Each structure stands twice: as structure tokens, then as C-alpha cells.
C-alpha positions as semicolon CSV with decimal commas, in nm:
position;residue;x (nm);y (nm);z (nm)
1;M;8,570;11,220;8,666
2;D;8,629;11,072;9,015
3;S;8,766;11,292;9,291
4;I;9,121;11,150;9,287
5;S;9,149;11,208;8,911
6;L;9,020;11,564;8,955
7;I;9,278;11,626;9,228
8;R;9,566;11,491;9,019
9;T;9,476;11,652;8,686
10;P;9,682;11,974;8,725
11;I;9,994;11,780;8,839
12;E;9,997;11,452;8,644
13;A;10,345;11,508;8,495
14;E;10,490;11,641;8,821
15;L;10,347;11,344;9,015
16;A;10,523;11,104;8,777
17;D;10,850;11,292;8,838
18;F;10,793;11,267;9,213
19;K;10,734;10,891;9,198
20;N;11,054;10,838;8,999
21;L;11,258;11,039;9,248
22;F;11,092;10,871;9,546
23;D;11,160;10,522;9,409
24;S;11,523;10,603;9,331
25;S;11,572;10,741;9,684
26;L;11,490;10,398;9,829
27;S;11,723;10,186;9,617
28;S;11,989;10,009;9,822
29;S;12,245;9,729;9,794
30;N;12,128;9,594;10,133
31;A;11,902;9,291;10,077
32;L;11,725;9,316;10,414
33;L;11,656;9,687;10,370
34;N;11,525;9,622;10,018
35;S;11,285;9,362;10,160
36;V;11,154;9,613;10,414
37;V;11,123;9,888;10,153
38;S;10,945;9,651;9,913
39;H;10,693;9,572;10,186
40;I;10,639;9,942;10,266
41;R;10,588;10,024;9,898
42;Q;10,295;9,781;9,882
43;R;10,095;10,022;10,099
44;S;10,207;10,340;9,924
45;G;9,844;10,452;9,905
46;K;9,724;10,757;9,716
47;M;10,030;10,975;9,801
48;M;9,803;11,244;9,945
49;R;10,084;11,444;10,110
50;P;10,314;11,464;9,805
51;I;10,009;11,558;9,595
52;L;9,944;11,843;9,837
53;V;10,305;11,965;9,804
54;L;10,278;11,965;9,425
55;L;9,937;12,135;9,418
56;V;10,045;12,419;9,649
57;A;10,366;12,469;9,450
58;R;10,153;12,496;9,135
59;L;9,929;12,741;9,317
60;Y;10,224;12,980;9,336
61;G;10,407;12,888;9,016
62;A;10,573;12,589;8,849
63;V;10,701;12,283;9,031
64;R;11,081;12,297;9,063
65;P;11,343;12,032;9,147
66;S;11,346;12,171;9,503
67;T;10,969;12,101;9,521
68;L;11,022;11,738;9,428
69;H;11,303;11,693;9,681
70;A;11,088;11,856;9,950
71;A;10,798;11,622;9,867
72;V;11,026;11,317;9,883
73;S;11,182;11,436;10,209
74;L;10,845;11,485;10,378
75;E;10,700;11,157;10,251
76;L;11,007;10,968;10,376
77;L;10,985;11,139;10,716
78;H;10,615;11,051;10,734
79;T;10,687;10,688;10,642
80;A;10,967;10,667;10,901
81;S;10,733;10,799;11,170
82;L;10,471;10,534;11,084
83;V;10,727;10,254;11,105
84;H;10,845;10,381;11,443
85;D;10,488;10,440;11,568
86;D;10,396;10,079;11,497
87;V;10,685;9,969;11,719
88;V;10,582;10,211;11,996
89;D;10,215;10,108;11,975
90;E;10,302;9,738;11,933
91;S;10,076;9,741;11,626
92;T;10,072;9,440;11,395
93;E;9,868;9,606;11,118
94;R;9,878;9,929;10,922
95;R;9,592;10,004;10,678
96;G;9,503;9,637;10,640
97;Q;9,863;9,525;10,587
98;L;10,102;9,365;10,834
99;S;10,337;9,620;10,991
100;V;10,714;9,609;10,940
101;N;10,770;9,503;11,301
102;A;10,517;9,220;11,264
103;I;10,685;9,075;10,955
104;F;11,045;9,134;11,057
105;N;11,100;9,243;11,419
106;N;11,131;9,559;11,629
107;K;11,506;9,594;11,571
108;V;11,468;9,581;11,193
109;A;11,170;9,821;11,206
110;V;11,355;10,080;11,417
111;L;11,668;10,065;11,200
112;A;11,466;10,080;10,877
113;G;11,280;10,381;11,017
114;D;11,613;10,542;11,100
115;Y;11,731;10,484;10,743
116;L;11,418;10,645;10,602
117;L;11,464;10,942;10,836
118;A;11,828;10,987;10,732
119;T;11,730;10,968;10,363
120;S;11,462;11,229;10,430
121;L;11,728;11,467;10,559
122;V;11,945;11,400;10,250
123;H;11,659;11,513;10,027
124;A;11,588;11,814;10,247
125;E;11,949;11,923;10,190
126;Q;11,907;11,872;9,814
127;T;11,638;12,142;9,807
128;H;11,927;12,390;9,872
129;S;11,675;12,587;10,077
130;H;11,763;12,668;10,437
131;P;11,394;12,735;10,528
132;I;11,295;12,389;10,398
133;I;11,582;12,216;10,578
134;Q;11,478;12,395;10,898
135;L;11,115;12,302;10,837
136;V;11,189;11,930;10,794
137;S;11,413;11,928;11,104
138;S;11,147;12,100;11,315
139;L;10,883;11,860;11,184
140;G;11,087;11,566;11,310
141;Q;11,086;11,726;11,654
142;D;10,710;11,790;11,641
143;L;10,628;11,431;11,543
144;A;10,835;11,288;11,828
145;D;10,699;11,550;12,070
146;G;10,342;11,462;11,970
147;E;10,401;11,092;12,027
148;L;10,555;11,159;12,370
149;L;10,268;11,394;12,460
150;Q;10,020;11,123;12,366
151;L;10,205;10,868;12,581
152;S;10,225;11,103;12,879
153;N;9,853;11,182;12,848
154;V;9,771;10,817;12,926
155;S;9,848;10,881;13,296
156;N;9,640;11,202;13,296
157;H;9,297;11,140;13,450
158;S;9,131;11,436;13,279
159;F;8,949;11,414;12,945
160;S;9,091;11,720;12,776
161;E;8,999;11,826;12,423
162;S;9,278;12,086;12,428
163;V;9,539;11,814;12,489
164;Y;9,382;11,610;12,209
165;F;9,424;11,902;11,968
166;D;9,781;11,961;12,089
167;V;9,860;11,599;12,002
168;I;9,699;11,600;11,657
169;R;9,854;11,936;11,568
170;K;10,198;11,787;11,634
171;K;10,139;11,433;11,509
172;T;9,926;11,494;11,199
173;A;9,849;11,857;11,123
174;A;10,217;11,955;11,150
175;L;10,299;11,720;10,864
176;F;10,032;11,860;10,633
177;A;10,134;12,214;10,732
178;A;10,497;12,134;10,653
179;C;10,393;12,002;10,311
180;T;10,213;12,322;10,216
181;K;10,471;12,557;10,367
182;A;10,765;12,373;10,207
183;A;10,582;12,389;9,874
184;A;10,558;12,768;9,900
185;F;10,925;12,800;9,993
186;S;11,029;12,566;9,710
187;V;10,897;12,807;9,447
188;G;11,050;13,116;9,605
189;M;10,758;13,253;9,805
190;G;10,814;13,475;10,109
191;E;10,699;13,439;10,468
192;E;10,349;13,581;10,410
193;E;10,258;13,332;10,136
194;A;10,431;13,050;10,326
195;E;10,228;13,124;10,639
196;F;9,906;13,126;10,435
197;A;10,002;12,787;10,291
198;R;10,098;12,654;10,635
199;L;9,759;12,746;10,779
200;L;9,580;12,578;10,489
201;G;9,783;12,261;10,551
202;E;9,712;12,268;10,924
203;Y;9,336;12,287;10,868
204;I;9,353;11,999;10,619
205;G;9,560;11,793;10,863
206;I;9,316;11,845;11,149
207;C;9,029;11,735;10,923
208;F;9,231;11,430;10,819
209;Q;9,298;11,318;11,177
210;I;8,944;11,372;11,304
211;K;8,818;11,162;11,011
212;D;9,067;10,888;11,102
213;D;8,947;10,900;11,462
214;I;8,584;10,865;11,351
215;F;8,679;10,550;11,155
216;D;8,780;10,383;11,483
217;Y;8,415;10,368;11,590
218;F;8,312;10,153;11,293
219;D;8,431;9,806;11,193
220;S;8,570;9,789;10,841
221;K;8,830;9,566;10,678
222;E;8,891;9,840;10,422
223;I;9,015;10,079;10,691
224;G;9,257;9,815;10,808
225;K;9,197;9,820;11,182
226;P;8,925;9,679;11,406
227;T;8,672;9,892;11,592
228;G;8,818;10,033;11,912
229;N;9,181;9,992;11,809
230;D;9,267;10,339;11,944
231;M;9,113;10,250;12,280
232;L;9,305;9,923;12,287
233;E;9,617;10,140;12,262
234;G;9,499;10,363;12,549
235;K;9,387;10,653;12,328
236;L;9,067;10,853;12,380
237;T;8,983;11,067;12,077
238;L;8,744;11,354;12,010
239;P;8,409;11,164;12,001
240;A;8,474;11,002;12,341
241;L;8,622;11,315;12,501
242;Y;8,317;11,519;12,403
243;V;8,067;11,265;12,542
244;L;8,263;11,202;12,863
245;N;8,272;11,577;12,936
246;K;7,909;11,632;12,831
247;T;7,741;11,350;13,024
248;K;7,978;11,320;13,323
249;D;7,857;10,960;13,348
250;S;8,055;10,788;13,624
251;V;8,040;10,440;13,470
252;A;8,159;10,566;13,130
253;Q;8,435;10,769;13,295
254;E;8,547;10,466;13,495
255;I;8,578;10,262;13,175
256;A;8,757;10,552;13,006
257;L;9,018;10,564;13,284
258;K;9,068;10,189;13,243
259;V;9,118;10,249;12,870
260;K;9,395;10,498;12,953
261;E;9,554;10,250;13,194
262;G;9,535;9,968;12,940
263;T;9,319;9,752;13,168
264;A;8,981;9,781;12,991
265;T;8,837;9,456;12,858
266;S;8,714;9,422;12,500
267;D;8,356;9,415;12,631
268;E;8,410;9,740;12,823
269;I;8,559;9,905;12,516
270;T;8,260;9,790;12,309
271;R;8,024;9,936;12,571
272;L;8,209;10,269;12,575
273;I;8,207;10,289;12,195
274;E;7,832;10,231;12,184
275;Y;7,778;10,486;12,462
276;V;7,979;10,746;12,270
277;K;7,782;10,679;11,950
278;E;7,448;10,693;12,133
279;N;7,531;11,028;12,294
280;G;7,631;11,230;11,989
281;G;8,008;11,180;11,987
282;I;8,031;11,105;11,616
283;E;7,803;11,395;11,520
284;Y;8,012;11,634;11,731
285;A;8,336;11,514;11,569
286;I;8,184;11,559;11,222
287;L;8,068;11,912;11,308
288;T;8,415;11,999;11,436
289;M;8,582;11,852;11,128
290;N;8,348;12,045;10,898
291;A;8,425;12,368;11,085
292;Y;8,796;12,324;11,002
293;K;8,707;12,228;10,646
294;Q;8,517;12,557;10,615
295;K;8,819;12,749;10,747
296;A;9,028;12,593;10,470
297;F;8,762;12,673;10,209
298;D;8,758;13,035;10,330
299;L;9,133;13,058;10,270
300;L;9,096;12,918;9,918
301;A;8,809;13,158;9,849
302;S;9,052;13,449;9,889
303;L;9,251;13,328;9,585
304;S;9,180;13,373;9,217
305;D;8,996;13,070;9,081
306;S;9,203;12,821;8,883
307;D;9,226;12,449;8,807
308;V;9,462;12,418;9,105
309;C;9,207;12,580;9,340
310;V;8,942;12,342;9,207
311;A;9,179;12,050;9,276
312;L;9,252;12,175;9,629
313;R;8,881;12,205;9,706
314;A;8,834;11,851;9,574
315;Y;9,125;11,743;9,794
316;L;8,949;11,884;10,100
317;E;8,623;11,715;10,006
318;Y;8,806;11,387;9,963
319;V;8,973;11,414;10,306
320;V;8,639;11,450;10,487
321;D;8,434;11,214;10,262
322;R;8,682;10,926;10,221
323;E;8,585;10,581;10,339
324;K;8,931;10,467;10,450
């Protein structure tokens, strides 16, 4: 059995229910909106975040209608943030597919993202859970805050790992943490269980983002972005930050500052990428990712073993071993 099948096995029926609800949430009489939604659906991927919601809900009990609405709400909010991010980053591709703004235009992309966000809030309300509604609302703030923090960091001439982790906690880990915490709330768990679930989600989210950042150092059509795409957007991630702080090399730091300013040439970016790889940046990022993976495994080890725990461990393995 492949890893995705192993992950989905305990929640096959619930995942089908989620997909039906998700699809119905995006039906509209607006032809332009339907065109945008149809394009977005083509890159629906493996639905890793909704799967996490359903698995954690099963960890504590049976999936309820409020669980499904929470999963739809969070997936819609995530999708809206991606559509908006592509406009902010002026990206023309997302996971090997043209972005909404590239096919349509920025106005359509922003308005479509707004629609997805509003629909997310509708489904949050349909959970009839004040903690979940509050969670989704706070997540929207965190995602925007993380994006603004990342933009403001461009003008910062330091190479701070702590700022990097602040950004990924708000932009990526917060979403995974919201998925697991909302799942616990959706099946009637209290604050203690919800906090346990939140921490598990945060660790998974940090692993997920570090893995994504590692991808940027290797050229692959499967990943859907060229090598150095983050640097082209003025972003320095964990491998580069580690090497820049470790070696203190003036030439590398000069190129890195040009990356932040958006003035680095493609040749300079290529040189910096190779320098980072030659000086242990990738190995450091992998070690850091595996440390967070172990923290998540330690949390799962405190639970009674079950098919859901097996699936969650497989989920973690997939996050760090995936190839795109």
C-alpha cells in the first residue's frame, strides 16, 4: 500500500463527504467565477489539509457535520490566500499550473480570492462552534500578518532565522495548526486536547514549509517552479540564512542583500544557490525539519496506538519525504 492510501484508509468515507461539500460550496451562477473555480480545481492536489482535519477528528471520535464544514472553511481560506499571494508575488505559476492572475488578471484574482474567503467564513459559521469561528477569523489575520512580515523583512539587512520562523509559523504552520485544533473542537474536545492537536499541527506545518523551501534549491518541473524562485521574489529561506550566518562570507552576503532588494541577476542567484548547497545549507535544513518531525512523533507516541495514529505517522513521513 502506498503512503497516500495508508493515510486515507481510516477516513475514505469521510473524505468523500468532504469533497461533495467542498464542490457544492463553489457552485455559482456567475460564469466568470465558475471559470476561475474550474481552473483552481484542476490543481486541487492531494487535499492534505482536509485529510489532516478528518484524521484528527477521528483521533478523538467520529467525524461530525461540523468537522466537514471546518475542513471546507479552512481549505477555502487556504485557497484564497494562495490566489492573493500569487498577485502579491506577481507569480505566473503555482505547482506547475498557470496562476489565476496569469490566466485572467489581477482584478479577477483578487475578487475571486475575496469570494473564496467569504465562502470560508460562511462554512465556519455553519460549524455552529464559536471556538472554530474564532479560530478561522484569527487564522485569516495570521496569514495576512505573515505575508506583511515577509514583505517588511525584505528591507531588513540582517539574516535572521528567528524572523524566518516567525513568518512560516504565521504563513504555513498556523494553517496546519488551525486544521488540527478545529478538528478537536468539532468533535467536542476541550482546551487541553485542542492545544495538543494544535501543537501537532504546528510541527507538521513547520516540516511542510522547510521541505518546500528545500525544493527551491533543485530544478524540477514536477515541483512547478524553477530553481531560485524564492530568491527571485526577494526571499531568503533557512538553507541560505544558515550558511550566510555560518560563513560570514562578504561576497555571498552582498549577493544576498541584492536578492532582498530585488536587484540580483539570475547568475548571482545561481552562484548563491550553489554556495549554499556547498556549505551545508540543505543538510542543516533537513536536520531542522527532522527535529520538528521527531517532536510530532513524540506527541503521537503519547497516544494509544490505532489505525488513525498509524495514518498520522504516515502523514508525517509523507510531508518530509515527498518529492513535490
